[in-house]
Every structure is written in C-alpha cells, then in structure tokens.
VOPAGU-2260 file (C-alpha; in pm, 1 decimal, decimal comma):
REM VOPAGU-2260
SITE   aa  ch    i         X         Y         Z
SITE  MET   A    0  -11748,5    1044,9    -316,2
SITE  LEU   A    1  -11492,2    1351,3    -379,2
SITE  ARG   A    2  -11241,4    1380,6     -79,7
SITE  ASN   A    3  -11134,7    1760,7      16,4
SITE  SER   A    4  -10789,8    1762,2     -38,3
SITE  ARG   A    5  -10513,4    1987,0      -1,7
SITE  PRO   A    6  -10208,6    2075,0    -262,8
SITE  ILE   A    7   -9854,2    1927,0    -250,8
SITE  SER   A    8   -9583,5    2134,6    -269,0
SITE  TRP   A    9   -9224,3    2042,7    -323,0
SITE  ILE   A   10   -8900,2    2225,9    -268,5
SITE  ARG   A   11   -8705,7    2098,2    -565,5
SITE  GLY   A   12   -8416,8    2008,9    -442,8
SITE  ALA   A   13   -8627,6    1749,3    -153,8
SITE  ARG   A   14   -8805,1    1644,7    -463,5
SITE  LYS   A   15   -8495,4    1506,5    -620,6
SITE  ASP   A   16   -8387,6    1336,4    -313,2
SITE  PHE   A   17   -8724,0    1165,3    -297,5
SITE  GLU   A   18   -8733,7     996,5    -601,8
SITE  ASP   A   19   -8403,3     838,3    -568,7
SITE  PHE   A   20   -8542,8     664,8    -213,3
SITE  PRO   A   21   -8658,9     297,4    -348,1
SITE  GLN   A   22   -8966,4     233,1    -558,9
SITE  GLY   A   23   -9144,2      51,8    -227,1
SITE  ALA   A   24   -9041,6     353,4     -22,8
SITE  GLN   A   25   -9186,1     638,6    -249,0
SITE  ILE   A   26   -9514,8     428,3    -231,0
SITE  GLU   A   27   -9511,5     417,3     110,0
SITE  MET   A   28   -9364,8     796,8     140,3
SITE  ALA   A   29   -9696,8     861,2    -127,8
SITE  ARG   A   30   -9964,2     738,0     102,0
SITE  ALA   A   31   -9845,5     915,8     359,5
SITE  LEU   A   32   -9876,7    1245,1     234,7
SITE  THR   A   33  -10209,0    1199,4      27,6
SITE  VAL   A   34  -10339,4    1084,3     448,2
SITE  LEU   A   35  -10141,4    1476,5     539,2
SITE  ALA   A   36  -10351,8    1649,7     202,3
SITE  GLU   A   37  -10704,5    1503,0     318,4
SITE  GLY   A   38  -10674,8    1630,2     615,0
SITE  ARG   A   39  -10578,0    1282,8     891,0
SITE  LEU   A   40  -10247,3    1278,2     995,0
SITE  PRO   A   41  -10074,0     906,6     901,6
SITE  ASP   A   42   -9853,0     734,7    1210,5
SITE  ILE   A   43   -9621,4     785,2    1019,4
SITE  ALA   A   44   -9576,5    1114,1    1192,8
SITE  LYS   A   45   -9394,7    1347,8    1449,0
SITE  HIS   A   46   -9400,6    1719,5    1543,3
SITE  LEU   A   47   -9013,4    1869,3    1531,9
SITE  THR   A   48   -8989,0    2023,4    1878,3
SITE  GLY   A   49   -8753,6    2386,8    1724,4
SITE  LEU   A   50   -8828,2    2394,0    1371,6
SITE  GLY   A   51   -9199,1    2539,3    1551,6
SITE  ALA   A   52   -9504,2    2513,2    1503,5
SITE  GLY   A   53   -9618,7    2267,9    1165,8
SITE  VAL   A   54   -9281,3    2166,4    1030,3
SITE  MET   A   55   -9284,3    1801,6    1075,4
SITE  GLU   A   56   -9162,1    1437,0     977,0
SITE  LEU   A   57   -9231,4    1127,4     789,3
SITE  ALA   A   58   -9042,0     868,4     960,7
SITE  LEU   A   59   -9007,9     569,6     722,9
SITE  ARG   A   60   -8823,6     238,8     791,2
SITE  HIS   A   61   -8820,9      24,9     464,5
SITE  ARG   A   62   -8575,2    -269,9     477,9
SITE  GLY   A   63   -8344,9    -262,3     685,5
SITE  ASP   A   64   -8340,4     176,7     622,6
SITE  ALA   A   65   -8484,4     484,2     754,2
SITE  TYR   A   66   -8601,2     760,7     521,9
SITE  ARG   A   67   -8726,4    1131,8     620,9
SITE  ILE   A   68   -8924,8    1414,2     513,1
SITE  VAL   A   69   -8972,5    1719,1     622,3
SITE  TYR   A   70   -9295,8    1929,8     594,0
SITE  ALA   A   71   -9428,5    2216,3     684,3
SITE  LEU   A   72   -9807,4    2341,8     749,8
SITE  GLN   A   73   -9800,3    2639,2     738,8
SITE  ILE   A   74   -9743,2    2838,9     426,7
SITE  ASP   A   75  -10099,4    2899,5     285,3
SITE  ASP   A   76  -10329,3    2601,0     154,6
SITE  ASP   A   77  -10043,6    2419,5      33,5
SITE  ILE   A   78   -9788,7    2178,7     188,0
SITE  TRP   A   79   -9442,2    2215,6     149,1
SITE  VAL   A   80   -9230,7    1890,9      91,7
SITE  VAL   A   81   -8888,9    2067,4     158,3
SITE  HIS   A   82   -8684,4    1815,8     276,0
SITE  ALA   A   83   -8681,6    1436,6     222,7
SITE  PHE   A   84   -8350,3    1193,4     287,8
SITE  GLN   A   85   -8235,8     897,1     380,6
SITE  LYS   A   86   -8149,3     911,2     742,5
SITE  SER   A   87   -7712,8     779,3     740,1
SITE  ARG   A   88   -7605,7     507,9     942,6
SITE  ASN   A   89   -7349,2     531,2    1285,7
SITE  ARG   A   90   -7124,5     357,5    1053,8
SITE  GLY   A   91   -7105,9     589,9     752,7
SITE  SER   A   92   -7419,1     676,7     434,3
SITE  ARG   A   93   -7568,0     459,3     260,7
SITE  ARG   A   94   -7641,6     684,8      16,6
SITE  ARG   A   95   -7488,2     859,8    -268,1
SITE  SER   A   96   -7195,9     730,7    -161,7
SITE  LYS   A   97   -6901,9     698,5    -396,2
SITE  THR   A   98   -6627,6     516,1    -395,0
SITE  SER   A   99   -6264,9     551,1    -566,1
SITE  THR   A  100   -6058,6     298,3    -795,0
C-alpha cells in the first residue's frame, strides 16, 4: 500500500548540521520526519511558541545529549527543515569545539 507523503525540503545549513549528528540520532530524526511526511505527529514533536503557527521542533535525547530539528509546515506542501543543532550543555557546548595547542 502506497502512502501519501509530503516532501521534506532542507535549508542547506540545516542539512549540513543534521549530517554532523551521530548516526543513531540521524536515524531517529529521519524516522520522525517520515512520520511527519505521512501526516502524523511523532511523539518527539512539539510546538514552538512565539514563532508563528506551523513552526515546530523535534527534540531527541540520544546517549546523554540533546538534538533538535526546527521545521515549518506552512510553506507550500513541503515540510521545511530550517534548523538542526545539538543543544549545548550549561557548561559549554560539545558541538564542534576546538582546542588550541
């Protein structure tokens, strides 16, 4: 049985940041995006307040870290992923940290 699904489009920077997620986090987020594309709401989705109707977030805990994808549902028929990031910890971000030697 074929399912009707909406296309998922990416802002280039969001796609690059998503590809930096650990593989397990990418798989779980991709599953959640597939659920969205099929017209259902995954359990890791929540509405973002203050950004307008149809702007939502996928929030995932993976191996002690938090990953987020922000997406919009009100742009044509596509689901647009506009931002993907690893949530920083209170004591500094683990994302792309550089140390000088």
